[in-house]
The first five atom37 places (N, CA, C, CB, O) and aatype in JSON, in Angstrom:
{
  "aatype": [12, 14, 0, 0, 19, 0, 3, 5, 19, 11, 19, 19, 13, 19, 16, 16, 3, 14, 0, 1, 3, 15, 14, 15, 19, 10, 1, 15, 17, 10, 3, 1, 13, 3, 0, 8, 13, 9, 7, 10, 16, 7, 15, 6, 0, 0, 9, 6, 0, 0, 1, 1, 0, 0, 1, 9, 14, 10, 0, 1, 11, 16, 0, 1, 14, 0, 3, 7, 9, 9, 19, 15, 7, 0, 16, 14, 6, 3, 17, 19, 8, 3, 10, 14, 2, 10, 19, 0, 6, 7, 17, 15, 15, 1],
  "atom_mask": [
    [1, 1, 1, 1, 1],
    [1, 1, 1, 1, 1],
    [1, 1, 1, 1, 1],
    [1, 1, 1, 1, 1],
    [1, 1, 1, 1, 1],
    [1, 1, 1, 1, 1],
    [1, 1, 1, 1, 1],
    [1, 1, 1, 1, 1],
    [1, 1, 1, 1, 1],
    [1, 1, 1, 1, 1],
    [1, 1, 1, 1, 1],
    [1, 1, 1, 1, 1],
    [1, 1, 1, 1, 1],
    [1, 1, 1, 1, 1],
    [1, 1, 1, 1, 1],
    [1, 1, 1, 1, 1],
    [1, 1, 1, 1, 1],
    [1, 1, 1, 1, 1],
    [1, 1, 1, 1, 1],
    [1, 1, 1, 1, 1],
    [1, 1, 1, 1, 1],
    [1, 1, 1, 1, 1],
    [1, 1, 1, 1, 1],
    [1, 1, 1, 1, 1],
    [1, 1, 1, 1, 1],
    [1, 1, 1, 1, 1],
    [1, 1, 1, 1, 1],
    [1, 1, 1, 1, 1],
    [1, 1, 1, 1, 1],
    [1, 1, 1, 1, 1],
    [1, 1, 1, 1, 1],
    [1, 1, 1, 1, 1],
    [1, 1, 1, 1, 1],
    [1, 1, 1, 1, 1],
    [1, 1, 1, 1, 1],
    [1, 1, 1, 1, 1],
    [1, 1, 1, 1, 1],
    [1, 1, 1, 1, 1],
    [1, 1, 1, 0, 1],
    [1, 1, 1, 1, 1],
    [1, 1, 1, 1, 1],
    [1, 1, 1, 0, 1],
    [1, 1, 1, 1, 1],
    [1, 1, 1, 1, 1],
    [1, 1, 1, 1, 1],
    [1, 1, 1, 1, 1],
    [1, 1, 1, 1, 1],
    [1, 1, 1, 1, 1],
    [1, 1, 1, 1, 1],
    [1, 1, 1, 1, 1],
    [1, 1, 1, 1, 1],
    [1, 1, 1, 1, 1],
    [1, 1, 1, 1, 1],
    [1, 1, 1, 1, 1],
    [1, 1, 1, 1, 1],
    [1, 1, 1, 1, 1],
    [1, 1, 1, 1, 1],
    [1, 1, 1, 1, 1],
    [1, 1, 1, 1, 1],
    [1, 1, 1, 1, 1],
    [1, 1, 1, 1, 1],
    [1, 1, 1, 1, 1],
    [1, 1, 1, 1, 1],
    [1, 1, 1, 1, 1],
    [1, 1, 1, 1, 1],
    [1, 1, 1, 1, 1],
    [1, 1, 1, 1, 1],
    [1, 1, 1, 0, 1],
    [1, 1, 1, 1, 1],
    [1, 1, 1, 1, 1],
    [1, 1, 1, 1, 1],
    [1, 1, 1, 1, 1],
    [1, 1, 1, 0, 1],
    [1, 1, 1, 1, 1],
    [1, 1, 1, 1, 1],
    [1, 1, 1, 1, 1],
    [1, 1, 1, 1, 1],
    [1, 1, 1, 1, 1],
    [1, 1, 1, 1, 1],
    [1, 1, 1, 1, 1],
    [1, 1, 1, 1, 1],
    [1, 1, 1, 1, 1],
    [1, 1, 1, 1, 1],
    [1, 1, 1, 1, 1],
    [1, 1, 1, 1, 1],
    [1, 1, 1, 1, 1],
    [1, 1, 1, 1, 1],
    [1, 1, 1, 1, 1],
    [1, 1, 1, 1, 1],
    [1, 1, 1, 0, 1],
    [1, 1, 1, 1, 1],
    [1, 1, 1, 1, 1],
    [1, 1, 1, 1, 1],
    [1, 1, 1, 1, 1]
  ],
  "atom_positions": [
    [[0.85, -1.17, 0.0], [0.0, 0.0, 0.0], [0.9, 1.24, 0.0], [-0.97, -0.01, 1.22], [1.9, 1.27, 0.72]],
    [[0.55, 2.24, -0.79], [1.37, 3.45, -0.81], [1.43, 4.1, 0.58], [0.82, 4.45, -1.83], [0.44, 4.09, 1.31]],
    [[2.58, 4.66, 0.92], [2.77, 5.27, 2.24], [1.76, 6.38, 2.5], [4.18, 5.82, 2.37], [1.3, 6.56, 3.63]],
    [[1.4, 7.14, 1.47], [0.44, 8.23, 1.63], [-0.93, 7.71, 2.07], [0.3, 9.02, 0.33], [-1.66, 8.39, 2.8]],
    [[-1.28, 6.51, 1.63], [-2.54, 5.9, 2.04], [-2.38, 5.3, 3.43], [-2.99, 4.82, 1.03], [-3.23, 5.51, 4.3]],
    [[-1.32, 4.56, 3.64], [-1.09, 3.91, 4.94], [-1.07, 4.91, 6.08], [0.21, 3.13, 4.92], [-1.53, 4.6, 7.18]],
    [[-0.55, 6.1, 5.84], [-0.49, 7.13, 6.87], [-1.86, 7.64, 7.28], [0.35, 8.28, 6.4], [-2.01, 8.23, 8.35]],
    [[-2.86, 7.42, 6.44], [-4.21, 7.9, 6.72], [-5.15, 6.82, 7.25], [-4.8, 8.5, 5.48], [-6.31, 7.1, 7.54]],
    [[-4.66, 5.59, 7.36], [-5.47, 4.48, 7.82], [-5.09, 4.13, 9.26], [-5.3, 3.25, 6.9], [-3.91, 3.95, 9.56]],
    [[-6.06, 4.03, 10.12], [-5.83, 3.64, 11.51], [-6.43, 2.26, 11.73], [-6.46, 4.68, 12.5], [-7.61, 2.03, 11.45]],
    [[-5.62, 1.34, 12.22], [-6.09, 0.0, 12.56], [-6.36, -0.02, 14.05], [-5.06, -1.11, 12.14], [-5.46, 0.23, 14.86]],
    [[-7.6, -0.32, 14.41], [-7.99, -0.36, 15.81], [-8.5, -1.77, 16.12], [-9.08, 0.72, 16.13], [-9.46, -2.24, 15.5]],
    [[-7.86, -2.42, 17.07], [-8.25, -3.75, 17.51], [-8.93, -3.61, 18.86], [-7.01, -4.72, 17.59], [-8.37, -3.03, 19.79]],
    [[-10.13, -4.14, 18.96], [-10.86, -4.14, 20.23], [-10.92, -5.58, 20.71], [-12.3, -3.51, 20.08], [-11.42, -6.45, 20.0]],
    [[-10.42, -5.82, 21.9], [-10.4, -7.18, 22.43], [-11.82, -7.72, 22.61], [-9.65, -7.22, 23.75], [-12.76, -6.97, 22.85]],
    [[-11.93, -9.02, 22.48], [-13.17, -9.71, 22.85], [-12.93, -10.55, 24.11], [-13.68, -10.61, 21.68], [-13.8, -11.3, 24.54]],
    [[-11.73, -10.4, 24.68], [-11.37, -11.15, 25.89], [-10.65, -10.22, 26.87], [-10.47, -12.37, 25.54], [-9.44, -10.34, 27.06]],
    [[-11.39, -9.28, 27.49], [-10.74, -8.3, 28.36], [-10.1, -8.9, 29.6], [-11.73, -7.27, 28.78], [-9.22, -8.28, 30.19]],
    [[-10.53, -10.07, 30.02], [-9.9, -10.71, 31.18], [-8.44, -11.07, 30.87], [-10.69, -11.97, 31.6], [-7.6, -11.06, 31.76]],
    [[-8.16, -11.4, 29.63], [-6.81, -11.78, 29.22], [-6.03, -10.59, 28.67], [-6.87, -12.88, 28.18], [-4.83, -10.48, 28.9]],
    [[-6.7, -9.72, 27.95], [-6.03, -8.67, 27.19], [-5.9, -7.36, 27.94], [-6.76, -8.44, 25.9], [-6.69, -6.43, 27.74]],
    [[-4.92, -7.29, 28.81], [-4.61, -6.03, 29.49], [-3.99, -5.09, 28.46], [-3.65, -6.26, 30.72], [-3.6, -5.54, 27.39]],
    [[-3.9, -3.81, 28.76], [-3.25, -2.89, 27.81], [-1.83, -3.33, 27.42], [-3.19, -1.49, 28.41], [-1.45, -3.22, 26.25]],
    [[-1.06, -3.83, 28.37], [0.31, -4.25, 28.03], [0.32, -5.51, 27.17], [1.12, -4.5, 29.31], [1.17, -5.63, 26.28]],
    [[-0.59, -6.43, 27.4], [-0.68, -7.63, 26.57], [-1.08, -7.25, 25.15], [-1.71, -8.64, 27.17], [-0.49, -7.74, 24.18]],
    [[-2.07, -6.37, 25.02], [-2.48, -5.91, 23.69], [-1.34, -5.22, 22.96], [-3.67, -4.98, 23.79], [-1.1, -5.49, 21.79]],
    [[-0.63, -4.32, 23.66], [0.47, -3.59, 23.02], [1.53, -4.56, 22.52], [1.08, -2.58, 24.0], [2.02, -4.42, 21.4]],
    [[1.89, -5.53, 23.35], [2.9, -6.51, 22.96], [2.46, -7.29, 21.72], [3.18, -7.48, 24.13], [3.25, -7.51, 20.8]],
    [[1.21, -7.7, 21.69], [0.68, -8.47, 20.56], [0.61, -7.61, 19.3], [-0.72, -9.03, 20.9], [1.03, -8.05, 18.23]],
    [[0.08, -6.4, 19.42], [-0.06, -5.54, 18.25], [1.28, -5.1, 17.68], [-0.89, -4.33, 18.61], [1.41, -4.9, 16.47]],
    [[2.29, -4.93, 18.55], [3.62, -4.55, 18.08], [4.22, -5.6, 17.15], [4.54, -4.31, 19.26], [5.12, -5.29, 16.37]],
    [[3.74, -6.81, 17.22], [4.23, -7.86, 16.31], [3.78, -7.58, 14.88], [3.72, -9.25, 16.75], [4.4, -8.07, 13.93]],
    [[2.73, -6.79, 14.72], [2.21, -6.45, 13.4], [2.69, -5.08, 12.97], [0.69, -6.5, 13.39], [3.33, -4.92, 11.93]],
    [[2.39, -4.07, 13.8], [2.78, -2.7, 13.48], [2.61, -1.86, 14.74], [1.92, -2.12, 12.29], [1.57, -1.93, 15.4]],
    [[3.61, -1.09, 15.07], [3.58, -0.26, 16.29], [2.51, 0.83, 16.23], [4.94, 0.38, 16.52], [2.16, 1.41, 17.25]],
    [[1.99, 1.11, 15.03], [0.97, 2.13, 14.89], [-0.44, 1.61, 15.15], [1.03, 2.73, 13.52], [-1.38, 2.4, 15.28]],
    [[-0.61, 0.28, 15.23], [-1.93, -0.28, 15.49], [-2.37, 0.12, 16.9], [-1.92, -1.83, 15.34], [-1.55, 0.21, 17.81]],
    [[-3.66, 0.35, 17.06], [-4.23, 0.78, 18.33], [-5.01, -0.37, 18.94], [-5.15, 2.02, 18.14], [-5.76, -1.04, 18.24]],
    [[-4.83, -0.61, 20.24], [-5.56, -1.67, 20.94], [-6.44, -1.09, 22.02], [0.0, 0.0, 0.0], [-6.01, -0.24, 22.8]],
    [[-7.68, -1.56, 22.07], [-8.62, -1.08, 23.08], [-9.12, -2.24, 23.92], [-9.8, -0.36, 22.43], [-9.4, -3.32, 23.41]],
    [[-9.23, -2.0, 25.21], [-9.78, -2.98, 26.13], [-10.58, -2.22, 27.18], [-8.65, -3.85, 26.79], [-10.57, -0.99, 27.22]],
    [[-11.27, -2.94, 28.01], [-12.09, -2.34, 29.06], [-12.94, -3.43, 29.68], [0.0, 0.0, 0.0], [-12.68, -4.61, 29.48]],
    [[-13.94, -3.03, 30.42], [-14.82, -4.04, 31.01], [-15.64, -4.69, 29.91], [-15.76, -3.4, 32.09], [-15.8, -4.13, 28.82]],
    [[-16.16, -5.88, 30.19], [-17.0, -6.54, 29.2], [-18.21, -5.68, 28.86], [-17.46, -7.91, 29.71], [-18.64, -5.64, 27.71]],
    [[-18.77, -5.01, 29.86], [-19.93, -4.15, 29.62], [-19.58, -2.98, 28.7], [-20.49, -3.63, 30.95], [-20.37, -2.63, 27.82]],
    [[-18.42, -2.37, 28.9], [-18.0, -1.25, 28.06], [-17.74, -1.7, 26.63], [-16.75, -0.58, 28.64], [-18.1, -1.02, 25.68]],
    [[-17.11, -2.85, 26.48], [-16.83, -3.38, 25.15], [-18.14, -3.72, 24.43], [-15.93, -4.63, 25.23], [-18.29, -3.43, 23.25]],
    [[-19.07, -4.31, 25.14], [-20.36, -4.64, 24.55], [-21.12, -3.38, 24.15], [-21.2, -5.48, 25.53], [-21.72, -3.33, 23.08]],
    [[-21.09, -2.36, 24.99], [-21.76, -1.1, 24.67], [-21.15, -0.46, 23.42], [-21.68, -0.13, 25.86], [-21.87, 0.05, 22.57]],
    [[-19.83, -0.48, 23.32], [-19.15, 0.09, 22.15], [-19.48, -0.71, 20.89], [-17.63, 0.12, 22.36], [-19.7, -0.14, 19.83]],
    [[-19.52, -2.03, 21.02], [-19.86, -2.89, 19.88], [-21.25, -2.56, 19.37], [-19.76, -4.38, 20.26], [-21.46, -2.42, 18.16]],
    [[-22.2, -2.44, 20.28], [-23.57, -2.13, 19.88], [-23.68, -0.74, 19.27], [-24.51, -2.25, 21.08], [-24.37, -0.54, 18.27]],
    [[-23.01, 0.23, 19.87], [-23.06, 1.61, 19.36], [-22.5, 1.69, 17.95], [-22.29, 2.56, 20.29], [-23.0, 2.46, 17.13]],
    [[-21.46, 0.91, 17.67], [-20.84, 0.91, 16.35], [-21.55, -0.03, 15.38], [-19.38, 0.54, 16.46], [-21.2, -0.11, 14.2]],
    [[-22.55, -0.76, 15.89], [-23.32, -1.72, 15.09], [-22.43, -2.78, 14.46], [-24.1, -0.99, 14.0], [-22.59, -3.14, 13.3]],
    [[-21.5, -3.27, 15.27], [-20.58, -4.32, 14.82], [-21.16, -5.66, 15.25], [-19.13, -4.1, 15.4], [-21.56, -5.81, 16.41]],
    [[-21.21, -6.64, 14.36], [-21.74, -7.95, 14.74], [-20.89, -8.59, 15.83], [-21.83, -8.87, 13.53], [-19.7, -8.33, 15.94]],
    [[-21.52, -9.43, 16.61], [-20.84, -10.15, 17.67], [-19.76, -11.04, 17.08], [-21.85, -10.99, 18.5], [-20.01, -11.77, 16.12]],
    [[-18.55, -10.98, 17.65], [-17.44, -11.81, 17.17], [-17.7, -13.26, 17.53], [-16.09, -11.34, 17.77], [-18.24, -13.57, 18.59]],
    [[-17.31, -14.14, 16.64], [-17.46, -15.57, 16.88], [-16.11, -16.24, 16.66], [-18.55, -16.19, 15.95], [-15.4, -15.94, 15.71]],
    [[-15.78, -17.15, 17.55], [-14.53, -17.88, 17.39], [-14.75, -18.99, 16.37], [-14.04, -18.46, 18.75], [-15.76, -19.68, 16.4]],
    [[-13.78, -19.14, 15.47], [-13.85, -20.2, 14.47], [-12.53, -20.94, 14.45], [-14.18, -19.62, 13.07], [-11.49, -20.4, 14.84]],
    [[-12.58, -22.16, 13.99], [-11.36, -22.96, 13.88], [-10.5, -22.4, 12.76], [-11.7, -24.46, 13.63], [-11.0, -21.93, 11.74]],
    [[-9.2, -22.45, 12.96], [-8.26, -22.0, 11.94], [-8.21, -23.05, 10.82], [-6.84, -21.75, 12.55], [-8.03, -24.24, 11.1]],
    [[-8.35, -22.62, 9.57], [-8.27, -23.56, 8.46], [-6.89, -24.19, 8.35], [-8.63, -22.87, 7.16], [-5.92, -23.68, 8.91]],
    [[-6.8, -25.28, 7.64], [-5.53, -26.01, 7.49], [-4.45, -25.14, 6.87], [-5.74, -27.25, 6.64], [-3.27, -25.32, 7.17]],
    [[-4.83, -24.2, 5.99], [-3.81, -23.36, 5.35], [-3.35, -22.21, 6.23], [-4.33, -22.82, 4.04], [-2.47, -21.45, 5.84]],
    [[-3.96, -22.06, 7.43], [-3.53, -21.04, 8.38], [-4.1, -19.66, 8.11], [0.0, 0.0, 0.0], [-3.79, -18.71, 8.83]],
    [[-4.93, -19.53, 7.1], [-5.5, -18.22, 6.75], [-6.93, -18.16, 7.28], [-5.47, -17.98, 5.2], [-7.74, -19.04, 7.01]],
    [[-7.21, -17.12, 8.03], [-8.56, -16.91, 8.54], [-9.26, -15.96, 7.58], [-8.55, -16.35, 10.01], [-8.87, -14.8, 7.44]],
    [[-10.28, -16.46, 6.93], [-10.99, -15.68, 5.92], [-12.13, -14.92, 6.59], [-11.51, -16.58, 4.78], [-12.95, -15.52, 7.3]],
    [[-12.2, -13.63, 6.35], [-13.28, -12.83, 6.9], [-14.09, -12.18, 5.8], [-12.74, -11.77, 7.85], [-14.86, -11.26, 6.06]],
    [[-13.93, -12.64, 4.59], [-14.69, -12.1, 3.48], [-13.91, -11.15, 2.59], [0.0, 0.0, 0.0], [-14.36, -10.84, 1.49]],
    [[-12.77, -10.69, 3.04], [-11.96, -9.79, 2.22], [-10.53, -10.3, 2.18], [-12.0, -8.34, 2.78], [-9.97, -10.7, 3.2]],
    [[-9.97, -10.29, 1.0], [-8.58, -10.73, 0.83], [-7.64, -9.55, 1.04], [-8.37, -11.35, -0.58], [-8.07, -8.4, 1.0]],
    [[-6.36, -9.81, 1.27], [-5.4, -8.71, 1.35], [-5.44, -7.83, 0.09], [-3.98, -9.25, 1.56], [-5.28, -6.62, 0.17]],
    [[-5.64, -8.46, -1.05], [-5.73, -7.7, -2.29], [-6.94, -6.77, -2.28], [-5.79, -8.65, -3.5], [-6.88, -5.65, -2.79]],
    [[-8.06, -7.24, -1.7], [-9.25, -6.39, -1.57], [-8.92, -5.15, -0.75], [-10.41, -7.16, -0.92], [-9.29, -4.04, -1.13]],
    [[-8.21, -5.33, 0.38], [-7.86, -4.2, 1.24], [-6.94, -3.23, 0.51], [-7.19, -4.69, 2.53], [-7.13, -2.02, 0.58]],
    [[-5.94, -3.77, -0.18], [-5.0, -2.91, -0.9], [-5.73, -2.1, -1.97], [-3.87, -3.76, -1.54], [-5.39, -0.95, -2.22]],
    [[-6.72, -2.71, -2.59], [-7.51, -1.99, -3.6], [-8.45, -0.98, -2.97], [-8.3, -2.98, -4.44], [-8.55, 0.15, -3.44]],
    [[-9.16, -1.37, -1.9], [-10.24, -0.55, -1.34], [-9.77, 0.6, -0.45], [-11.16, -1.41, -0.56], [-10.36, 1.68, -0.48]],
    [[-8.72, 0.39, 0.35], [-8.3, 1.43, 1.29], [-7.92, 2.74, 0.62], [-7.14, 0.93, 2.1], [-8.33, 3.8, 1.1]],
    [[-7.17, 2.73, -0.48], [-6.89, 4.02, -1.13], [-8.17, 4.73, -1.59], [-5.96, 3.81, -2.34], [-8.26, 5.95, -1.52]],
    [[-9.16, 3.97, -2.04], [-10.42, 4.57, -2.46], [-11.16, 5.18, -1.28], [-11.31, 3.53, -3.15], [-11.73, 6.27, -1.39]],
    [[-11.16, 4.49, -0.14], [-11.82, 5.03, 1.05], [-11.12, 6.29, 1.55], [-11.84, 3.97, 2.16], [-11.78, 7.26, 1.93]],
    [[-9.8, 6.27, 1.54], [-9.04, 7.46, 1.98], [-9.35, 8.63, 1.03], [-7.5, 7.16, 2.0], [-9.53, 9.76, 1.49]],
    [[-9.41, 8.36, -0.25], [-9.68, 9.43, -1.24], [-11.08, 10.02, -1.05], [-9.54, 8.88, -2.66], [-11.3, 11.18, -1.38]],
    [[-12.02, 9.23, -0.52], [-13.38, 9.72, -0.33], [-13.51, 10.6, 0.91], [-14.33, 8.56, -0.23], [-14.55, 11.21, 1.12]],
    [[-12.47, 10.66, 1.72], [-12.51, 11.54, 2.89], [-13.41, 11.06, 4.01], [0.0, 0.0, 0.0], [-14.12, 11.87, 4.6]],
    [[-13.4, 9.79, 4.3], [-14.24, 9.22, 5.36], [-13.98, 9.87, 6.71], [-14.02, 7.74, 5.47], [-14.9, 9.98, 7.52]],
    [[-12.75, 10.29, 6.96], [-12.43, 10.84, 8.27], [-13.18, 12.14, 8.55], [-10.94, 11.06, 8.37], [-13.31, 12.54, 9.71]],
    [[-13.66, 12.81, 7.51], [-14.35, 14.07, 7.71], [-15.86, 13.91, 7.84], [-14.03, 15.01, 6.57], [-16.58, 14.89, 8.02]],
    [[-16.35, 12.68, 7.75], [-17.8, 12.46, 7.83], [-18.24, 12.2, 9.23], [-18.22, 11.3, 6.96], [-19.43, 11.99, 9.48]]
  ]
}
């Protein structure tokens, strides 16, 4: 992804296991991917309230496929194609 696009995209991970995912545990895990990723945790009630407010479907645990890739409906190529278009549309100002 072009740096100009990557600089405008924020990755925010919200735990679904706050009993395990303290801020330091999340930071350590997210740093394995990118130090710019943001991790959020809190009480189960706060996480549930945020999930509902954002209208995000309830997360479900699934078995990892044999090839090790967890499919969520979008491929890396989809993200590389779509993110520059979303950034160009100015979503952050809406």
